[in-house]
N, C-alpha and C positions, 0 to 999 in steps of 0.2 A: 359384603354388600350383595342384596339380591339381584338377579338379572334384571335388565331394563324392562323386559316384557312382564315381569312380575310385579312392577311398581304401579300403584294406582296414580290417579292424577294429582292428588294432594302430595303424595310422596315425591313425585317428579318436581312439583312446585317448591317443596322444601329443599330439594337438592340444589335447585337453581338459586334459591334465596341465599343459601349458605355457602355458595361457591363450589359445591361438591360436583358440579358439572365438569369442572377442570380434571377431576379425578377420572371421570368417564372417558374424557378425551385422552388422557394419558395411557389407557389401555390400547389405543390404536396406534397409528402411525405417528412417528416423530414429526414435530412441526419443522417445516422446511420453507425457505424463502425462495420466491422467484424474483427475477430481475427484469425490469422493463428495458425495452430497447433504447428508449430515450427517457430522460428525466420527465416526470409529469409535474405540471404546475400544481401548486396548492389550491385547494378548493375546487378540484375538478368535479363537475356536475354529474349526477347520474345520467346514464344514457351516453356518456362520452365514450367513444371508441379509443381503446388502449392497445398498443401494438407490442408484442413480444416476439422475440427471436426464439426459435426452437428447430426441430428437425423431424423428418419422417423417414422410415426406411422403404425401400423397395428392392426386393431380392437380396436383402442384407446390406445394401449400400444407402448411406444417408444423403438426403436432400434437404438443404436449408429451407425453411419456411418462416413466414411471418404470421403469427395468430392475432386475429382482431378479436378483441374481447370487450364485451359490453356488460357492465354490471356482473362481473365474474363469470359471464358466460362466454365461452369461445363461440363465434358465429361464423367465421369466415377465415379461410387460409389463403394467403398470397405468397409469392416467392420472396426469397431473401436475396437481395442484390449482391451481398458480400460472399455468398456462398457459390463455389464453382459448378456445382451441379444443378443449381436453380437459376442463378443470375437474375433474380428478381421476377422470374416467370414461374408457371406452373404447368402441370399436365393433368389429364382427367383424373388420375389416381390421387394426386394431392387435393385437387378440388373436392373429390367425393369423400376424403377421409374424415371430414368433419361430420358427416352424416353417421358414420359408424360409431362415433362417440355417443350419439343419442338413440342409436338403433334399439328398439325394444326387443330385438332377438338376442342381444348379447347374453353371454353366460355370466351369471351373478354370484355363484358360490360353488365350492367343490361338491362333486357328485360321485359317490362311491358305489361299490358293488351293491350295497343294500339300500341305496337311495341317497337323499340329500345328507351332506356330511360338512366337515369343516377342516381347516388347515391344521388344526391340533391333531386330528385323527390321521392326517397324511404324514405329519411329522413323526408321530409315533410309529406308523408303518415304516418310515425311513430308518427310524432308530432300530426297530426290530429286525427288519429284513435286510437292509443294506449294509449297515455298519459292520456286522460279523463277517460279511463275505470279502471285505477289503477290495470290493469292486468286481470280484470274479463273476463273470456272467451278466454284468450290468452294462447296459448300452444307453447312451444318450444320443438321440437323433435330433438335429437342428437344421435349419436352412443355412445359407452362407453367413458366416460370423465375421464382421469387421469391427465389432465393438470391443475396444480395449477392456472395458469392464467385463464383458461377457468372456472374453479370452482369459482374463485373470481369474474369473470364477471357475472356468473350465480347469485351468491349471491347478487351482486350489482343490477341485474335486478329485483330480488325479492324484493329488498328494494324499488326501484323506482316504481315497479309494484307489489305490495304485493300479489295480488291474481293470479299471473302468475303461470302456471303449467310447470314443466320440466319433460320430460319423455326420459329416456335412453333406447336404444334399438339396439341390434346387432343381425343380422340373426343367427349367431353361438354364442349363449349366455352361460353363466355358471349358469343358474338358478338351474339345478339339483344338481350340487355339493354344491352350496351355501345352498340350502334347506336342503340337507342331513346333512351338518355340523351344520346347525341351529338346527335340531332335535337332533343331537347327542351331541352337546356341548352347546347349548343354544344360540349361536351367529353365524352369517355368517362367515366362514373361507374358505380360499382356500388352498388346499394341495400343497406342494412343494416337489416333489419326488427328491431324490438324486440318480440319476442313476449311477453316478461314485462310489457310495458306495455300490452298490447292487450286490450280487453274484447270486442271483436267482430273476427273474422278471416274473410275470404272467400279461399279458395284457387281459383285458376283453373288447374286441372290442375297444382297445384304440390304438391311432397312435401317440405317442409322437415324433416320428421322422418325421411325416407328416406335412402338411402345417399348419401354425398358428403362433402366436406371439412368441411361445417358441421353434420353430423348431431348430434354430441354437443352442441355449443353451442346449437343450435336446440332440441334435445330438453330440455336443462336449463332453458332460459329458458321454454319452454312449460309445463313441470311446475311451475316456481316459480309461474307465474300461476295454474295450475289449482288449486293448494292454497289460494289465497286466495279469500275471499268479497267480493262476491258472485261467483258462478261466471261464468266467461266463456262465450262462445258461438262455436262455429267451424262454418262452412259450407264445403262442397267441391263443386266441379263438376269431374269427372275422367272420363277415358275408361275406365280400369281400376283396380281396387282398389289402393290403395297404403297404406304404413304411415300417412301422415297421414290419408287418407281413411277409414281403419278407426277413427281416434280422434276424428273430428269429431262434432258433434251432429246435423248435417243433411248429407246427401250425395245427390247425384244424378248418375248416370252420363250422360255427354253426349259426343258425338264432336266433331270440329272445327267442324262447321256449327253445332250447337246451342251450343257454347261461344262462338263469335263472335257469334251472334245474342243470347246472354245479355248480352254486353258492351253491345250497343246498348240493350237494355231497362233495364240497370243505369244507363248513362249518362243516360237519360232520367229515371230515378227520382232521380238525384243532381243534376238541373238542367241537363244538357248534352244536346246532340244536338237534332235537329229532324226532322220529316218522319215518314212512316208507319213503325211498328215492326214488325220480323219476328215471326212467330208462334213461340211456344215450345210444346213438349209440356206439358200441364197440370201435371204434377208439377214440372218445371224452372220453369215460370212462377210457381208458388207460391213455390218456394225463392228465386227472384230477388226476388220482391216482399218476402218476409220479411227477406232479407238487407239489401236496400236500406233497409227501416225501421229495422233494428237499426244499420246502419252510420251512418245519419244521427243516430240518438238517441245514439250513442257518439262523437260528433265529438270529435276530439282523441285518441281512444283506440280508433279503428277503423282497420283495415288490410286492404288488398287485395294479394295476392302472386300474381304470374304465374309459372307453371313455366318453368324454364330452357329446355325444349325447345320452348316456344310461340314463335310467329314474332314479329318485331320490333313489329308493330302491337299485339299483345296486351300486350307490356310497355309500349309508350307509353301505351295506355289505362290500365294499372295506375299508371303515373306520374301521370297527370292525376287519376285518382280519389284517390289518396293525397294529392295537393295540395289537392283540394276538402275531404277529410276531415281535414286537418292531422294526418296519421297518424304514429303513433310509429315513424318511420324515419329513419335517417341515410344519408348519401351519402359515399362516399370515392372518391378516385382509385385506379385499379387497382394493386395492389401487385406485379404482374408486370412484367417489364421491357419487354414488347413487347405494344402494345394493338392491333396489326394483326389483321384477322379471321383466325381460325384456318383456317376452311375455304377462303377465298379465298387465303391464303398458300400452303396445301398444293396447291390447284389450280393456281396459277401455277407452282410448282416442278415439279409433274408435267408440265405443258405443256412447260416447258423441258427436262426430262429426255427427253421423247419426242422433241423437236426437235433433240437432241444438243448443247444448249448448256451442259450440266453435265458437267464433266470429272471431278469427285470428289464423292462424297456420304458424309457422316459422319452417321449416325443414332445419337443418344445417348438410350437409354432411352425409345424410342418404337417402335411397331409398325404403321406405316402399310399394310404389305402385308396385314394381318389386318383392321384397323379402318377403313380409309379407304373412301370410297365407291367402289363397283365401277367407276363411270364414269371414274374417274381412270386405272385401269389401272396402278396404282403398280408392281405386280411387273413388268410388261412394261416400264415405264418404266426401272426399275433395271437391266434387261438391256442398255439402251442407254448406260449410264454406264461409262466405262472403269474407274473405281476406286470401289468401294462398301464401306463399313465399317459394321458394326452392333455396337453395344455394348449388352449386356443381361445380366441375371443368369441367365437360363434360355434355353434354345434356343426361338426363336420363328419365325414366318413370314418376317419381315424379315431375320433372321439367316440363314435358309436361302436366301434369294434374293441374299445378299451374298457378295462375294469374301473378305471378312475378316469374322470373327466374334470379338469380344474380349469378355472378362468384366468385368462390374462388380462392385465390392464390395457386400456387403450394407450397409444403412444403419447397422447397429450395429457395423461394422468400421472405420469411418473417421470423419474429422471433416467436418462439414457445417454449413451454416446455412440456414434457411428463414424465411420470413415466413408468419404465419398469415393467414386471410382478412381479418382487421381490420388486418394490417400488423405486429403484434407479431413481433419476431424472436426465434428460438432458435438458440443454438450447440449443436449436437448433438455430443456426445463419443462415442468408440467405447467399447463395453462389452468388446470382445474384440479381440485382434489378428487380422488377416485369415487365414482358413484357407487360401486359395489365391492364386494369382498374379493378383490383381485390382487394378482401379483405379477411382477415382470418375470421374464425367463431367468434373468440373473438372480432374482430372489428365490426362485424355485431351486436352482442350483445351490444357492446358499443354504436352504432348507435341508438339502440332501447332505451337506457337509456337516452342519450344525443344526439339529431339529429345534433348538431353542432360539434360532435366529429371528430378529425382528424384520418385519416386512418392508421397512423403509429403504429405499434405493439411494437416497442422497449420499449416505456415507461411502457406499460401494463406488459410486461414480467419483466422488471427490477424492478418494484414495488412489485412483489411477492417474490423477493430475497433481501430484504432489510437487512436481516441478513449477507449478503455477502458484505464486504467492496469492494472498487474498485479493489484492487489487487486480492482478492478471487474471485470476479466476473470474471475478465478477465482470471484467471486460470481455473475457471469452464467452461467458454465458450470455451477456447482454447483446453482444454482437453476432453470435451464432456460429462463429468460426474460431478455432484455435490457431493462432498465427503460426506460419511457418511449419505446418504439420503435413504438407503434401509429401508424397513418396518422391524419393530421388530418382532422377533419370538414370537408366542403365545404358552402359555402352555395349553394343553388340557388334559382332563381326558381320561378314557377308554369308547369308544362308545359301546353301546349295540348291540347285534346281531339283524340284520334286514335281513330276507330272501326275496328276490324279488318274488312276485307272478309270477307263471308260466302261461304264456299266451297261448292260443290255437295255434295249428299249422295251421297258415294261411299264404297266400301270403303277403309279407311284402315289403314296399318301404323304401330303405335305401338312404337318402340324405347325400352326403359327400362334403366337400370343394374341389374345384379343386386345383390341385397342381400348376396350372398356373394362374388361374383367381379368385381364392379364392371364395368368395360369389358372385362375379360379379363385384367387384369394379375395377378389372384389365381387364375387357372385352374389353374396347377400346384400349388396348395397343397391338400393332402389334407384338411386340416381344413375349409377353405372349401367344397370340393366335397361333403363329407359333411354339412355343416350344412343343414338343411332350409330351403327357401325360406319366408319368413314367410306368404306368401299361399296358395300351393299345397301347401306341405310336400313338395315334390319335392327330391330329392337325386341328385347324380351325373347331372344332365341337367336338361332343361327342355322344356315343351311349349309350343305356341302356344295362347294364351288367347283364347276366343271367347265370345260370347253364345249361350246355348243355342238361341235362335231362328234365329241365323245357321247353326249347325250342322244344325239340322232342315232348313232351306232347302236347304243344300248336300248333304243326305243323309249327314251324318256322325254317327258315334257316338264316345263317349269312347274315346280311343286310337287312332281312325282316323288313318292317315298321309295328309298333304296336301303338295302342292308349291306353294310360293309363289314367284312370279316378280315382281321389281321391281328393275331393274338387274342383280342377280344372282338366284340361286334358292337355296331351302332346302327340305329335305324333313324333316318332323319330325311327331310325333304331336300331336293336338289335345286340348284339355281345356276343358270348360264351367266357367266361373268365374261365380259369383253376383256381381252388381254391375258386370258388363261392360257397355260401351255397345254397342248394336246397330250393326253396320257397322264395328267396329274389331277388329282382330287385334292382340294385344300379344305381343311377344317380349321376353325379357330377354337381355341381352348377356353374352358371356364364354364361350359354348360353341362347338362346331365348330372346335376348334383342330387344327392340324397341326404336326408336328416339334417338339413341346414336351416329349415324354416320356410315360411310362406313365400319369400321372394325368390329364391333360387330353385327349390325343389320342383321337379317335373318339367323344367324348361330345357328343350333340346336334348341332345345326345352328348356323351362324354367323348371328346376327341382323344383323350388319354387312353380310352379303351382300345385304341388302335395303335398304341406305341410299341408294337412288336416288330419283328423283322419278317422279311419275305414279301412276296407279291400278294397284294389284297384281292379279295374276291368280292365282286359287286352284283347284287341280284335285286331286280325291281320287286317292289312289294305292292299288294293291292292297296287301292285308295290313294289319297293324296293329302297334302298338308301345305300350309303356307306360314311364313313368319311375317309378322307385321314389318312393313317397311314404309318409311316416310317420304322417299323421294317422289313416287307417283302422286301422293296427296298434294304436294306443294309444287308440282311441276309447272313452270312458267311457259306461257305460249309465246313463241317467236323464234327467229332464226338464231342458231347457236352463236354465230359471228356477233350478234347484237347482245346476247346474254352473257357471253363469255369469250370476248375477243382475245385472240392470240396473235402476237406480233413478233417480227424479227427484232433484233437488238436495236437497230437504227430506225425502225418504222414508228409512225405517230398515228393516233387515232384520227379517223377522217372527221370533218365537221358533221353535226346533225342538225337538220332543220326541223324544229318542233312542228307537229301537226296542229291544225286549228283546234281550239279547245274552248268549252263553255265554263272551264274552271274559273274561279274569281281570282283576281290578281292578289298577290301576297299584300298584307297590310303595310302601310308606310312605317318605317321604323323611327324616324326622327332621332331623338336622343335616347335610343334604346340601349339596354344593358348589353353586355357582351353577347354575341350570337355564336351559337355552338355548332359544330359539324364534325362528321367522322369521315375519314379516308381509309379504304381497305386496299392493300396491295395484294391482288391475287397471284402475283409472281412470288410472293413469300408465304402465303398460307399453305400449310402442309395438311390441313384437314384433321387435326389432332382432336378437336372437340373440346379443348380446355376451356374455350370461351363459353361454349354452351352450358357446361356444369357450373362455371364461374358465375354466369348470369342467374342460373337456377339457385345457387346458394345465396347470391346478393339480393335477389328480388323475390324470394319466397314463392318460387314457381312450384306448383304442387306436382306430386307424382300421381299419375292416373291409372297406370297398370296396363297389363297386355290387352285386356279386352277393349278398353277404350282407344288404345293405340291402334288395335286392328281395324277399327271403323274410322280412322282418320282424325281422331281428336287430340292430336299432339298439342301440348300446352307450352312448349318451349318457346320462349320470346325470341330466340336467335337459332337459326338453323345454318348448316354449312352444306350447300349443294355441291355435288361432284358432277363434273362434265367430262365426257369422253369424246374426242374428235379424232379424225384420222391423223395419227402421229403424235398425238399429245393428250394429256388429261390434266385436271387441275380441280381446285376447290374454291368456292365463293361463299363467304359468310354473308347472310342475309338477315340483318335486323330490320327494324322499321326504318323506312327512307326519311322520315320527318320532312315530308314534301313541303316546299313553299307554297305550292298550289295543290294542297292535299285533297284528293278526290273523296276521302272519308269524311270531311268536314261538312259540305254543303248538303249532304243526304241524311245527316242525323237529325231526327225530329225533335230532340231535346238538347242539342248542342252539347252533348257529351264529348265529342271529339272536337277539340279546339286548339288554336295556336296560343302559345304565350309570348311574352315580350322578348324572350331569349331565342325564338325561332324554333322552339321544340313543339312537336304535335303531341298533345297530351290527351289522355282519356280520363274524364271525370267520373269515377266509378259510381258515386251516389247519385248521378244523373242518369246513368245508363239504364234503359228499360228493356234491352235485349232484342232490339228489332233486327240487329245484324245487317242492316243496310250499308254500314261502313265497311264491313267485311266483304260484302258483294261488290262494293265499288273500289276495293283495293287492288290494283293490278299486280302487286307484289306478294300477295298471300302472307302477310305478316301479322295478321290479327288473329287472336285466339278467343274462343268463346267458352265460358264456363257452363257447359250443359248441366253439370252436376256440381254439388258443393265439394269439389276435389279437396279443398283445404282441410275438410273435416272427415272425408272418407278415408279409411285405412287400407293400405294394400298389405299390411302386416298380418292379416287374418285375425285370429283371436288375441294376439299379443296386444297389450295396452300400448297405444301409440302416442300417448300424451307427451312422452318424453321428447318426441321429435319436435314439438312446438317450441322447445327451449332453444333450438337452433335458429329460429326465425329472426330475421333482421327487424329490430324494432322501429327502424325508420322507413319501413316500406309496409303499406297496406296489405292486409291479407284478404284477398278477394272472396266474396261470397258467391253463391250460385247466381247465374243469369246476367252476367256483365261481360263486356268485352275487355280484353287486356292486352298488353303488347309492350314492346321495348319503349323505355322512357328516356334513353341515354343516361341511365342512372341519376334521374333528376335529384334524388335524395343526396348524392355526392355533390352535385352542383349547388344545391342550396346550402350544404354544410359549409362549402368554401365561401359562398356568398355572405353568410352569417358570420363567418370568421374575420372577414375583411372590415377594416375601419371605414367609416364614412369617407367617400372620395377616394378610397384605396382600390386599385385594381386587384380583383380577386385572383388568388393563386391558381395555378394550372389544375385541371380536373383530370383524373385518370378513371375511366370507367372500368367495370368489373372485367369486361371482355378484353379491353386493351391491357389491363394489368396482367391478365392471364397469359396472353399471347407469347409463346416462346420465341417467335421469330420478329416479333414487334411489327407484325403486318397490319394491325389495327392501330390507327392513330386518331386521337380525339383532342379537340381544342377549339378555340375561337377561330372565326374566319380569318383573322389577321395573324394567327400564331404561326411560327415557322413550319410546323408540321402540316397544318391544313393549307396554308397559303402555298407552300412549296409543292404539295401534291396536286393542287389545282392548276399549277403552271407546268406540270410534267406533261410531255407529249403523250404519255400513256393514259391520261386522265379520261374517264368517261363516267356517265351515270346510267344506271340500269334502266332499260326502256326509255331512253332520253327523249325519243321522238314523241312520246305522249305529252310532253310539256309540263309534267309535275314539278319539275325543278327539285329533285331530292337534295337534302342536306348531306345524306350519305352518298358517298361517291367512291369510285374504284380506280385502281391503276390496272392496265391490262397485263395479262400473263404474256411473258416473253419466251421464245424458244430459239436455241442456238444450236441447231442439229449438226452443221458441219458435214452434210451428206456429200457423197461422191456419186457421179453418175453411175447408173446401174450397168 
């Protein structure tokens, strides 16, 4: 049969007419079934949303998700309630993952040393060069592997190539906590803190509510405890403001020297240690004294958590303290297949590559050229390896340094399995057939073992779960969780006291994962790049964060350019951050990319370039620069106490008397349909921005790019403001207020801004003529104007971006240039529920996209008489934003609480 490209139109029609098209399909992947989460009724109409359980990985750990599919197109991802790592909610990484599926920058076919190639050529290369070596000099580099299928493929590869080496490496690793547990208990173990059971928590530069594989689970457990009485109390000692540090009751900025010294003082207070104690700054000394008092008083329900980036000794101290306190913490064996130190394994591999002892290197979904320590010289080491192959979904630095660059399937295009951080297994089914000629990492390993292997991954995944009969298999796939697959709890003895050495007081570089880009694996995602950082509100780039005193000492101003040298170098602007420790410069990872495409290239500087050891050097550079930030654009006028009230646990909001107003009274409702409202608990909002990207995915909010963001034209329908007051900080999501007396309505000359019978303030797009009077009259800064045709403009450069339109929600209008747009309370979801209800029947509850995403369930939506909304409005902490204006918003808030437990100075 001639190739398809050689067939003319008549020949193709003849093939279809005779059924030969079936033969064409047989040359590709095997046909595989996917199973819906719930049985679909017969005769389902086109445009109906179908839901499927699957999973997505982050740093090797699986998190359960529900895929919303319309006409065979996945358009949205939500949390899977049955999965312990997602619990029905999401984070920004899950929400943004759907855009990666349709991203025009994706790699589409293998690319070899001489140009475009194919899998057959790579298979021949494996047959000729790997098989005869029995694996001698062959190395496979992956990220953390928890997939049973991938582990089985690695074991099979070692059988076929017995001398092959496998190295696991994650930029943000767990080397330090594993080493501390190995020293304390004789075996590598991972701690599993139970925040839902802790009355007092001390965070030692830890950010359990921040970005990472367990952010959703930790946030839900923390919020569940925060709702209960009596109120718990959280302390934090950290170098730079974090999401967790913003939500604690007492926080103190401290660099490595003061943090280590605080451990010594705390150990003495808990009955350990001897000898003279180091001195602490007065405020830190008070916090440690109060924390020790509360930890001892809450014995059995007190917890100390050390940050993953802290050295081994700090983790060992935390293990001892938790043993003394009988802390609510479990221990499990690591669920990854390799517990060897990540950094040590990568360093040994790099040494062998430099020495010429590696003949073939296969990198599967990892990017060491970008994120490895500069001292390893990984790019130079790859140049000394005769055969290098990099597999990824997007172009990256490691692929550019490789002879072969091969494309990986998106996680939603093929079969996978992963374990959650607690060991629970998920079987991830595909939601769509692969768009391009791609394969999974396990399929590439299979090709190394057997060059004639077929690309389908269903058989490989099914073979790992032979203990499940067909019915159990279908149930596990449909539900998204393999029953009883969590790791068993380990019994441990009492850890001995280890006090961390106190380092000298020197300038320190603090590398942290970006809340949007993580370690850089989401750098190519336009939604992630445009989502503002929770702390600085920067988008499309990042600054170095410093204490204002350090900036003054170095003669720096806001936006000054600095060059930092440590191992490598980075040039970037500097920003003063309230709550930053003196002597500490914080950089978030994920920027400074090269060879990745239009979205990521040239934005910021790589924090990984400073991943060396020693004291950094900082020098001012000529000129200045700034990174787009959204907070000044949307800053509200008013006293902080009115915008973001903070109460003690027993306090209530004072009454507010509205000012005289010319706004019209709300229309009489009569026998109106259900009236909707939203209540947001600022005591639970952790500022993670999952709601922001969820709204973007649900409502077809366009990406506008860094230039438009820099001039203040942010198009997000929902923003999360961060407020800092003396002694506390917090976050406030701000969607449209849906005012009963809406200031935007009477000023619109064409009545494009109107109220509907359900109490929603709507924007009629085809009426809007772009006067922007409604925006000028809105005191909440929640309306967005389409200055340009953003929906049709591409931020992907020359790459054809039409594929991105396939993600758009068909139930939401795509707005053209020149109209005002804003939050609609996801009116399309309300109307879908209304249409599904029988005449006279009460519509089912509605969950907006932002409420569905929120990991702490801080956002509640429903009718005015629903338990969530009615209960919130009766809460003593209830208030409306700028309530004195008399606009009577349907969106209201519960005030932030603070339970500091201070002692007199």
